[in-house]
PyMOL Python script that loads the backbone (N, CA, C, O; Angstrom):
from pymol import cmd

cmd.read_pdbstr("""\
ATOM      1  N   MET A   1      86.527 -15.089 146.910  1.00  0.00           N
ATOM      2  CA  MET A   1      87.371 -15.147 148.105  1.00  0.00           C
ATOM      3  C   MET A   1      87.456 -13.739 148.693  1.00  0.00           C
ATOM      4  O   MET A   1      87.793 -12.794 147.981  1.00  0.00           O
ATOM      5  N   PRO A   2      87.160 -13.593 149.956  1.00  0.00           N
ATOM      6  CA  PRO A   2      87.144 -12.251 150.539  1.00  0.00           C
ATOM      7  C   PRO A   2      88.529 -11.662 150.821  1.00  0.00           C
ATOM      8  O   PRO A   2      88.625 -10.503 151.223  1.00  0.00           O
ATOM      9  N   ILE A   3      89.594 -12.426 150.623  1.00  0.00           N
ATOM     10  CA  ILE A   3      90.943 -11.888 150.803  1.00  0.00           C
ATOM     11  C   ILE A   3      91.503 -11.532 149.430  1.00  0.00           C
ATOM     12  O   ILE A   3      91.644 -12.395 148.563  1.00  0.00           O
ATOM     13  N   ALA A   4      91.821 -10.249 149.241  1.00  0.00           N
ATOM     14  CA  ALA A   4      92.399  -9.776 147.981  1.00  0.00           C
ATOM     15  C   ALA A   4      93.910  -9.655 148.151  1.00  0.00           C
ATOM     16  O   ALA A   4      94.396  -9.250 149.207  1.00  0.00           O
ATOM     17  N   VAL A   5      94.633 -10.006 147.119  1.00  0.00           N
ATOM     18  CA  VAL A   5      96.095  -9.971 147.138  1.00  0.00           C
ATOM     19  C   VAL A   5      96.564  -8.838 146.227  1.00  0.00           C
ATOM     20  O   VAL A   5      96.207  -8.789 145.050  1.00  0.00           O
ATOM     21  N   ASP A   6      97.367  -7.927 146.783  1.00  0.00           N
ATOM     22  CA  ASP A   6      97.837  -6.752 146.051  1.00  0.00           C
ATOM     23  C   ASP A   6      99.334  -6.782 145.758  1.00  0.00           C
ATOM     24  O   ASP A   6      99.993  -5.743 145.769  1.00  0.00           O
ATOM     25  N   ILE A   7      99.864  -7.959 145.499  1.00  0.00           N
ATOM     26  CA  ILE A   7     101.292  -8.053 145.187  1.00  0.00           C
ATOM     27  C   ILE A   7     101.612  -7.273 143.915  1.00  0.00           C
ATOM     28  O   ILE A   7     102.672  -6.653 143.827  1.00  0.00           O
ATOM     29  N   ASP A   8     100.715  -7.292 142.927  1.00  0.00           N
ATOM     30  CA  ASP A   8     100.944  -6.543 141.684  1.00  0.00           C
ATOM     31  C   ASP A   8     101.161  -5.061 141.948  1.00  0.00           C
ATOM     32  O   ASP A   8     102.010  -4.425 141.322  1.00  0.00           O
ATOM     33  N   VAL A   9     100.385  -4.515 142.883  1.00  0.00           N
ATOM     34  CA  VAL A   9     100.502  -3.093 143.220  1.00  0.00           C
ATOM     35  C   VAL A   9     101.895  -2.800 143.760  1.00  0.00           C
ATOM     36  O   VAL A   9     102.538  -1.833 143.351  1.00  0.00           O
ATOM     37  N   MET A  10     102.354  -3.639 144.679  1.00  0.00           N
ATOM     38  CA  MET A  10     103.673  -3.412 145.280  1.00  0.00           C
ATOM     39  C   MET A  10     104.788  -3.649 144.262  1.00  0.00           C
ATOM     40  O   MET A  10     105.797  -2.943 144.277  1.00  0.00           O
ATOM     41  N   LEU A  11     104.617  -4.633 143.381  1.00  0.00           N
ATOM     42  CA  LEU A  11     105.613  -4.855 142.329  1.00  0.00           C
ATOM     43  C   LEU A  11     105.734  -3.612 141.448  1.00  0.00           C
ATOM     44  O   LEU A  11     106.842  -3.203 141.099  1.00  0.00           O
ATOM     45  N   ALA A  12     104.615  -3.022 141.094  1.00  0.00           N
ATOM     46  CA  ALA A  12     104.637  -1.822 140.255  1.00  0.00           C
ATOM     47  C   ALA A  12     105.296  -0.660 140.993  1.00  0.00           C
ATOM     48  O   ALA A  12     106.092   0.078 140.412  1.00  0.00           O
ATOM     49  N   ARG A  13     104.967  -0.502 142.257  1.00  0.00           N
ATOM     50  CA  ARG A  13     105.568   0.592 143.043  1.00  0.00           C
ATOM     51  C   ARG A  13     107.077   0.432 143.176  1.00  0.00           C
ATOM     52  O   ARG A  13     107.817   1.416 143.189  1.00  0.00           O
ATOM     53  N   ARG A  14     107.523  -0.808 143.275  1.00  0.00           N
ATOM     54  CA  ARG A  14     108.963  -1.075 143.446  1.00  0.00           C
ATOM     55  C   ARG A  14     109.674  -1.282 142.104  1.00  0.00           C
ATOM     56  O   ARG A  14     110.887  -1.488 142.060  1.00  0.00           O
ATOM     57  N   LYS A  15     108.905  -1.224 141.016  1.00  0.00           N
ATOM     58  CA  LYS A  15     109.458  -1.443 139.665  1.00  0.00           C
ATOM     59  C   LYS A  15     110.251  -2.756 139.615  1.00  0.00           C
ATOM     60  O   LYS A  15     111.401  -2.799 139.178  1.00  0.00           O
ATOM     61  N   MET A  16     109.594  -3.816 140.078  1.00  0.00           N
ATOM     62  CA  MET A  16     110.220  -5.134 140.184  1.00  0.00           C
ATOM     63  C   MET A  16     109.398  -6.137 139.387  1.00  0.00           C
ATOM     64  O   MET A  16     108.173  -6.033 139.331  1.00  0.00           O
ATOM     65  N   SER A  17     110.058  -7.097 138.779  1.00  0.00           N
ATOM     66  CA  SER A  17     109.364  -8.143 138.026  1.00  0.00           C
ATOM     67  C   SER A  17     108.982  -9.292 138.958  1.00  0.00           C
ATOM     68  O   SER A  17     109.534  -9.439 140.048  1.00  0.00           O
ATOM     69  N   VAL A  18     108.028 -10.098 138.502  1.00  0.00           N
ATOM     70  CA  VAL A  18     107.623 -11.282 139.257  1.00  0.00           C
ATOM     71  C   VAL A  18     108.817 -12.217 139.428  1.00  0.00           C
ATOM     72  O   VAL A  18     109.029 -12.769 140.508  1.00  0.00           O
ATOM     73  N   GLY A  19     109.595 -12.393 138.363  1.00  0.00           N
ATOM     74  CA  GLY A  19     110.755 -13.273 138.433  1.00  0.00           C
ATOM     75  C   GLY A  19     111.784 -12.808 139.448  1.00  0.00           C
ATOM     76  O   GLY A  19     112.336 -13.613 140.197  1.00  0.00           O
ATOM     77  N   GLU A  20     112.040 -11.506 139.471  1.00  0.00           N
ATOM     78  CA  GLU A  20     113.004 -10.970 140.438  1.00  0.00           C
ATOM     79  C   GLU A  20     112.492 -11.154 141.861  1.00  0.00           C
ATOM     80  O   GLU A  20     113.250 -11.548 142.747  1.00  0.00           O
ATOM     81  N   LEU A  21     111.213 -10.872 142.085  1.00  0.00           N
ATOM     82  CA  LEU A  21     110.650 -11.042 143.426  1.00  0.00           C
ATOM     83  C   LEU A  21     110.724 -12.507 143.857  1.00  0.00           C
ATOM     84  O   LEU A  21     111.128 -12.802 144.981  1.00  0.00           O
ATOM     85  N   ALA A  22     110.340 -13.415 142.981  1.00  0.00           N
ATOM     86  CA  ALA A  22     110.392 -14.836 143.311  1.00  0.00           C
ATOM     87  C   ALA A  22     111.806 -15.259 143.679  1.00  0.00           C
ATOM     88  O   ALA A  22     112.012 -15.983 144.654  1.00  0.00           O
ATOM     89  N   ASP A  23     112.771 -14.808 142.902  1.00  0.00           N
ATOM     90  CA  ASP A  23     114.170 -15.155 143.157  1.00  0.00           C
ATOM     91  C   ASP A  23     114.637 -14.615 144.507  1.00  0.00           C
ATOM     92  O   ASP A  23     115.287 -15.326 145.274  1.00  0.00           O
ATOM     93  N   ARG A  24     114.305 -13.363 144.792  1.00  0.00           N
ATOM     94  CA  ARG A  24     114.756 -12.740 146.040  1.00  0.00           C
ATOM     95  C   ARG A  24     114.047 -13.302 147.265  1.00  0.00           C
ATOM     96  O   ARG A  24     114.616 -13.329 148.356  1.00  0.00           O
ATOM     97  N   VAL A  25     112.798 -13.754 147.087  1.00  0.00           N
ATOM     98  CA  VAL A  25     112.042 -14.332 148.203  1.00  0.00           C
ATOM     99  C   VAL A  25     112.411 -15.800 148.407  1.00  0.00           C
ATOM    100  O   VAL A  25     112.342 -16.316 149.522  1.00  0.00           O
ATOM    101  N   GLY A  26     112.802 -16.468 147.321  1.00  0.00           N
ATOM    102  CA  GLY A  26     113.180 -17.876 147.425  1.00  0.00           C
ATOM    103  C   GLY A  26     112.030 -18.822 147.150  1.00  0.00           C
ATOM    104  O   GLY A  26     111.990 -19.925 147.695  1.00  0.00           O
ATOM    105  N   ILE A  27     111.084 -18.399 146.300  1.00  0.00           N
ATOM    106  CA  ILE A  27     110.005 -19.280 145.874  1.00  0.00           C
ATOM    107  C   ILE A  27     109.988 -19.324 144.351  1.00  0.00           C
ATOM    108  O   ILE A  27     110.590 -18.478 143.691  1.00  0.00           O
ATOM    109  N   THR A  28     109.301 -20.306 143.805  1.00  0.00           N
ATOM    110  CA  THR A  28     109.262 -20.418 142.350  1.00  0.00           C
ATOM    111  C   THR A  28     108.328 -19.352 141.775  1.00  0.00           C
ATOM    112  O   THR A  28     107.370 -18.943 142.429  1.00  0.00           O
ATOM    113  N   PRO A  29     108.611 -18.907 140.552  1.00  0.00           N
ATOM    114  CA  PRO A  29     107.695 -17.959 139.912  1.00  0.00           C
ATOM    115  C   PRO A  29     106.273 -18.511 139.807  1.00  0.00           C
ATOM    116  O   PRO A  29     105.308 -17.753 139.897  1.00  0.00           O
ATOM    117  N   ALA A  30     106.137 -19.833 139.618  1.00  0.00           N
ATOM    118  CA  ALA A  30     104.806 -20.437 139.535  1.00  0.00           C
ATOM    119  C   ALA A  30     104.057 -20.310 140.866  1.00  0.00           C
ATOM    120  O   ALA A  30     102.870 -19.984 140.880  1.00  0.00           O
ATOM    121  N   ASN A  31     104.740 -20.565 141.972  1.00  0.00           N
ATOM    122  CA  ASN A  31     104.101 -20.429 143.285  1.00  0.00           C
ATOM    123  C   ASN A  31     103.768 -18.974 143.590  1.00  0.00           C
ATOM    124  O   ASN A  31     102.733 -18.686 144.190  1.00  0.00           O
ATOM    125  N   LEU A  32     104.635 -18.063 143.182  1.00  0.00           N
ATOM    126  CA  LEU A  32     104.348 -16.647 143.373  1.00  0.00           C
ATOM    127  C   LEU A  32     103.131 -16.241 142.546  1.00  0.00           C
ATOM    128  O   LEU A  32     102.309 -15.449 143.008  1.00  0.00           O
ATOM    129  N   ALA A  33     103.006 -16.768 141.340  1.00  0.00           N
ATOM    130  CA  ALA A  33     101.858 -16.457 140.487  1.00  0.00           C
ATOM    131  C   ALA A  33     100.565 -16.948 141.121  1.00  0.00           C
ATOM    132  O   ALA A  33      99.551 -16.252 141.062  1.00  0.00           O
ATOM    133  N   VAL A  34     100.577 -18.132 141.727  1.00  0.00           N
ATOM    134  CA  VAL A  34      99.396 -18.664 142.409  1.00  0.00           C
ATOM    135  C   VAL A  34      98.981 -17.708 143.535  1.00  0.00           C
ATOM    136  O   VAL A  34      97.799 -17.402 143.691  1.00  0.00           O
ATOM    137  N   LEU A  35      99.941 -17.250 144.301  1.00  0.00           N
ATOM    138  CA  LEU A  35      99.661 -16.317 145.388  1.00  0.00           C
ATOM    139  C   LEU A  35      99.197 -14.972 144.834  1.00  0.00           C
ATOM    140  O   LEU A  35      98.205 -14.412 145.301  1.00  0.00           O
ATOM    141  N   LYS A  36      99.905 -14.466 143.856  1.00  0.00           N
ATOM    142  CA  LYS A  36      99.630 -13.148 143.271  1.00  0.00           C
ATOM    143  C   LYS A  36      98.243 -13.086 142.650  1.00  0.00           C
ATOM    144  O   LYS A  36      97.578 -12.052 142.720  1.00  0.00           O
ATOM    145  N   ASN A  37      97.804 -14.174 142.047  1.00  0.00           N
ATOM    146  CA  ASN A  37      96.518 -14.198 141.365  1.00  0.00           C
ATOM    147  C   ASN A  37      95.353 -14.591 142.279  1.00  0.00           C
ATOM    148  O   ASN A  37      94.226 -14.767 141.815  1.00  0.00           O
ATOM    149  N   GLY A  38      95.630 -14.726 143.571  1.00  0.00           N
ATOM    150  CA  GLY A  38      94.575 -15.006 144.530  1.00  0.00           C
ATOM    151  C   GLY A  38      94.078 -16.435 144.526  1.00  0.00           C
ATOM    152  O   GLY A  38      92.986 -16.707 145.026  1.00  0.00           O
ATOM    153  N   ARG A  39      94.851 -17.354 143.975  1.00  0.00           N
ATOM    154  CA  ARG A  39      94.425 -18.759 143.918  1.00  0.00           C
ATOM    155  C   ARG A  39      94.996 -19.589 145.065  1.00  0.00           C
ATOM    156  O   ARG A  39      94.660 -20.766 145.195  1.00  0.00           O
ATOM    157  N   ALA A  40      95.847 -19.003 145.891  1.00  0.00           N
ATOM    158  CA  ALA A  40      96.448 -19.746 147.000  1.00  0.00           C
ATOM    159  C   ALA A  40      95.423 -19.973 148.106  1.00  0.00           C
ATOM    160  O   ALA A  40      94.594 -19.107 148.384  1.00  0.00           O
ATOM    161  N   LYS A  41      95.486 -21.126 148.723  1.00  0.00           N
ATOM    162  CA  LYS A  41      94.617 -21.447 149.854  1.00  0.00           C
ATOM    163  C   LYS A  41      95.232 -20.972 151.173  1.00  0.00           C
ATOM    164  O   LYS A  41      94.523 -20.771 152.159  1.00  0.00           O
ATOM    165  N   ALA A  42      96.552 -20.796 151.181  1.00  0.00           N
ATOM    166  CA  ALA A  42      97.256 -20.402 152.399  1.00  0.00           C
ATOM    167  C   ALA A  42      98.590 -19.768 152.013  1.00  0.00           C
ATOM    168  O   ALA A  42      99.068 -19.928 150.890  1.00  0.00           O
ATOM    169  N   VAL A  43      99.170 -19.056 152.949  1.00  0.00           N
ATOM    170  CA  VAL A  43     100.519 -18.521 152.765  1.00  0.00           C
ATOM    171  C   VAL A  43     101.264 -18.688 154.087  1.00  0.00           C
ATOM    172  O   VAL A  43     100.739 -18.368 155.153  1.00  0.00           O
ATOM    173  N   ARG A  44     102.461 -19.181 154.002  1.00  0.00           N
ATOM    174  CA  ARG A  44     103.284 -19.342 155.209  1.00  0.00           C
ATOM    175  C   ARG A  44     103.714 -17.967 155.717  1.00  0.00           C
ATOM    176  O   ARG A  44     104.009 -17.064 154.934  1.00  0.00           O
ATOM    177  N   PHE A  45     103.743 -17.830 157.030  1.00  0.00           N
ATOM    178  CA  PHE A  45     104.198 -16.561 157.602  1.00  0.00           C
ATOM    179  C   PHE A  45     105.624 -16.251 157.168  1.00  0.00           C
ATOM    180  O   PHE A  45     105.969 -15.087 156.967  1.00  0.00           O
ATOM    181  N   ALA A  46     106.453 -17.278 157.022  1.00  0.00           N
ATOM    182  CA  ALA A  46     107.836 -17.055 156.586  1.00  0.00           C
ATOM    183  C   ALA A  46     107.866 -16.458 155.175  1.00  0.00           C
ATOM    184  O   ALA A  46     108.685 -15.587 154.883  1.00  0.00           O
ATOM    185  N   THR A  47     106.969 -16.930 154.304  1.00  0.00           N
ATOM    186  CA  THR A  47     106.893 -16.397 152.944  1.00  0.00           C
ATOM    187  C   THR A  47     106.364 -14.975 152.973  1.00  0.00           C
ATOM    188  O   THR A  47     106.884 -14.106 152.273  1.00  0.00           O
ATOM    189  N   LEU A  48     105.339 -14.728 153.774  1.00  0.00           N
ATOM    190  CA  LEU A  48     104.791 -13.378 153.894  1.00  0.00           C
ATOM    191  C   LEU A  48     105.842 -12.418 154.436  1.00  0.00           C
ATOM    192  O   LEU A  48     105.963 -11.290 153.959  1.00  0.00           O
ATOM    193  N   ALA A  49     106.597 -12.864 155.426  1.00  0.00           N
ATOM    194  CA  ALA A  49     107.660 -12.024 155.991  1.00  0.00           C
ATOM    195  C   ALA A  49     108.726 -11.724 154.943  1.00  0.00           C
ATOM    196  O   ALA A  49     109.206 -10.594 154.856  1.00  0.00           O
ATOM    197  N   ALA A  50     109.104 -12.728 154.143  1.00  0.00           N
ATOM    198  CA  ALA A  50     110.110 -12.520 153.097  1.00  0.00           C
ATOM    199  C   ALA A  50     109.594 -11.557 152.032  1.00  0.00           C
ATOM    200  O   ALA A  50     110.342 -10.702 151.558  1.00  0.00           O
ATOM    201  N   LEU A  51     108.322 -11.689 151.652  1.00  0.00           N
ATOM    202  CA  LEU A  51     107.732 -10.751 150.687  1.00  0.00           C
ATOM    203  C   LEU A  51     107.780  -9.326 151.225  1.00  0.00           C
ATOM    204  O   LEU A  51     108.142  -8.394 150.507  1.00  0.00           O
ATOM    205  N   CYS A  52     107.412  -9.165 152.497  1.00  0.00           N
ATOM    206  CA  CYS A  52     107.432  -7.839 153.107  1.00  0.00           C
ATOM    207  C   CYS A  52     108.844  -7.270 153.191  1.00  0.00           C
ATOM    208  O   CYS A  52     109.049  -6.074 152.980  1.00  0.00           O
ATOM    209  N   GLU A  53     109.804  -8.115 153.495  1.00  0.00           N
ATOM    210  CA  GLU A  53     111.196  -7.656 153.588  1.00  0.00           C
ATOM    211  C   GLU A  53     111.695  -7.183 152.225  1.00  0.00           C
ATOM    212  O   GLU A  53     112.264  -6.097 152.110  1.00  0.00           O
ATOM    213  N   VAL A  54     111.480  -7.997 151.201  1.00  0.00           N
ATOM    214  CA  VAL A  54     111.968  -7.662 149.861  1.00  0.00           C
ATOM    215  C   VAL A  54     111.245  -6.441 149.302  1.00  0.00           C
ATOM    216  O   VAL A  54     111.866  -5.584 148.673  1.00  0.00           O
ATOM    217  N   LEU A  55     109.937  -6.359 149.530  1.00  0.00           N
ATOM    218  CA  LEU A  55     109.150  -5.249 148.988  1.00  0.00           C
ATOM    219  C   LEU A  55     109.120  -4.036 149.917  1.00  0.00           C
ATOM    220  O   LEU A  55     108.543  -3.005 149.572  1.00  0.00           O
ATOM    221  N   ASP A  56     109.740  -4.155 151.093  1.00  0.00           N
ATOM    222  CA  ASP A  56     109.780  -3.078 152.085  1.00  0.00           C
ATOM    223  C   ASP A  56     108.370  -2.559 152.359  1.00  0.00           C
ATOM    224  O   ASP A  56     108.066  -1.383 152.157  1.00  0.00           O
ATOM    225  N   CYS A  57     107.511  -3.486 152.832  1.00  0.00           N
ATOM    226  CA  CYS A  57     106.122  -3.120 153.090  1.00  0.00           C
ATOM    227  C   CYS A  57     105.603  -3.899 154.285  1.00  0.00           C
ATOM    228  O   CYS A  57     106.320  -4.706 154.876  1.00  0.00           O
ATOM    229  N   GLN A  58     104.363  -3.651 154.630  1.00  0.00           N
ATOM    230  CA  GLN A  58     103.677  -4.351 155.710  1.00  0.00           C
ATOM    231  C   GLN A  58     102.744  -5.412 155.118  1.00  0.00           C
ATOM    232  O   GLN A  58     102.348  -5.290 153.959  1.00  0.00           O
ATOM    233  N   PRO A  59     102.381  -6.455 155.886  1.00  0.00           N
ATOM    234  CA  PRO A  59     101.457  -7.467 155.370  1.00  0.00           C
ATOM    235  C   PRO A  59     100.156  -6.867 154.828  1.00  0.00           C
ATOM    236  O   PRO A  59      99.607  -7.357 153.841  1.00  0.00           O
ATOM    237  N   GLY A  60      99.671  -5.819 155.469  1.00  0.00           N
ATOM    238  CA  GLY A  60      98.450  -5.169 155.023  1.00  0.00           C
ATOM    239  C   GLY A  60      98.579  -4.478 153.673  1.00  0.00           C
ATOM    240  O   GLY A  60      97.574  -4.152 153.043  1.00  0.00           O
ATOM    241  N   ASP A  61      99.819  -4.253 153.224  1.00  0.00           N
ATOM    242  CA  ASP A  61     100.031  -3.697 151.886  1.00  0.00           C
ATOM    243  C   ASP A  61      99.846  -4.773 150.819  1.00  0.00           C
ATOM    244  O   ASP A  61      99.612  -4.462 149.651  1.00  0.00           O
ATOM    245  N   LEU A  62      99.950  -6.036 151.223  1.00  0.00           N
ATOM    246  CA  LEU A  62      99.856  -7.156 150.284  1.00  0.00           C
ATOM    247  C   LEU A  62      98.513  -7.870 150.337  1.00  0.00           C
ATOM    248  O   LEU A  62      98.054  -8.404 149.327  1.00  0.00           O
ATOM    249  N   LEU A  63      97.881  -7.885 151.508  1.00  0.00           N
ATOM    250  CA  LEU A  63      96.631  -8.618 151.702  1.00  0.00           C
ATOM    251  C   LEU A  63      95.578  -7.694 152.287  1.00  0.00           C
ATOM    252  O   LEU A  63      95.870  -6.888 153.171  1.00  0.00           O
ATOM    253  N   ARG A  64      94.349  -7.811 151.792  1.00  0.00           N
ATOM    254  CA  ARG A  64      93.249  -7.036 152.374  1.00  0.00           C
ATOM    255  C   ARG A  64      91.971  -7.846 152.281  1.00  0.00           C
ATOM    256  O   ARG A  64      91.810  -8.695 151.404  1.00  0.00           O
ATOM    257  N   TRP A  65      91.068  -7.564 153.205  1.00  0.00           N
ATOM    258  CA  TRP A  65      89.783  -8.242 153.255  1.00  0.00           C
ATOM    259  C   TRP A  65      88.761  -7.429 152.485  1.00  0.00           C
ATOM    260  O   TRP A  65      88.694  -6.208 152.629  1.00  0.00           O
ATOM    261  N   GLU A  66      87.966  -8.104 151.667  1.00  0.00           N
ATOM    262  CA  GLU A  66      86.865  -7.479 150.945  1.00  0.00           C
ATOM    263  C   GLU A  66      85.602  -8.252 151.283  1.00  0.00           C
ATOM    264  O   GLU A  66      85.594  -9.482 151.239  1.00  0.00           O
ATOM    265  N   ALA A  67      84.547  -7.547 151.617  1.00  0.00           N
ATOM    266  CA  ALA A  67      83.275  -8.218 151.900  1.00  0.00           C
ATOM    267  C   ALA A  67      82.761  -8.887 150.632  1.00  0.00           C
ATOM    268  O   ALA A  67      82.838  -8.323 149.541  1.00  0.00           O
ATOM    269  N   GLU A  68      82.238 -10.095 150.796  1.00  0.00           N
ATOM    270  CA  GLU A  68      81.645 -10.778 149.656  1.00  0.00           C
ATOM    271  C   GLU A  68      80.272 -10.183 149.380  1.00  0.00           C
ATOM    272  O   GLU A  68      79.589  -9.728 150.297  1.00  0.00           O
ATOM    273  N   ASP A  69      79.881 -10.189 148.142  1.00  0.00           N
ATOM    274  CA  ASP A  69      78.571  -9.681 147.747  1.00  0.00           C
ATOM    275  C   ASP A  69      77.488 -10.540 148.404  1.00  0.00           C
ATOM    276  O   ASP A  69      77.464 -11.755 148.206  1.00  0.00           O
ATOM    277  N   ALA A  70      76.605  -9.934 149.171  1.00  0.00           N
ATOM    278  CA  ALA A  70      75.563 -10.672 149.887  1.00  0.00           C
ATOM    279  C   ALA A  70      74.627 -11.396 148.930  1.00  0.00           C
ATOM    280  O   ALA A  70      74.150 -12.485 149.248  1.00  0.00           O
ATOM    281  N   ALA A  71      74.355 -10.818 147.768  1.00  0.00           N
ATOM    282  CA  ALA A  71      73.477 -11.463 146.783  1.00  0.00           C
ATOM    283  C   ALA A  71      74.121 -12.729 146.219  1.00  0.00           C
ATOM    284  O   ALA A  71      73.435 -13.719 145.964  1.00  0.00           O
ATOM    285  N   ALA A  72      75.435 -12.695 146.026  1.00  0.00           N
ATOM    286  CA  ALA A  72      76.142 -13.849 145.483  1.00  0.00           C
ATOM    287  C   ALA A  72      76.193 -14.981 146.504  1.00  0.00           C
ATOM    288  O   ALA A  72      76.203 -16.157 146.140  1.00  0.00           O
ATOM    289  N   ALA A  73      76.225 -14.615 147.786  1.00  0.00           N
ATOM    290  CA  ALA A  73      76.299 -15.618 148.842  1.00  0.00           C
ATOM    291  C   ALA A  73      74.972 -16.360 148.993  1.00  0.00           C
ATOM    292  O   ALA A  73      74.941 -17.479 149.504  1.00  0.00           O
ATOM    293  N   GLY A  74      73.866 -15.734 148.545  1.00  0.00           N
ATOM    294  CA  GLY A  74      72.572 -16.267 148.402  1.00  0.00           C
ATOM    295  C   GLY A  74      71.835 -16.886 149.450  1.00  0.00           C
ATOM    296  O   GLY A  74      70.706 -17.326 149.233  1.00  0.00           O
TER     297      GLY A  74
END
""", "prot")
cmd.dss("prot")
cmd.show_as("cartoon", "prot")
cmd.util.cbc("prot")
cmd.orient("prot")
């Protein structure tokens, strides 16, 4: 997936646990784990906005595009 999720980086910078972030954002820890581990197919703008508010960051601090390996795309 060419979209990388850097929630772990922001959690470490803010010295916050996954459980605390999930609670403050209002989503389940399981749903946050799906997003955090890059397995989510989509994210609601409301959820992204809440993550940014709680983590005091911009969307680009949480999500970034990475080019896929051309050889793997085949």
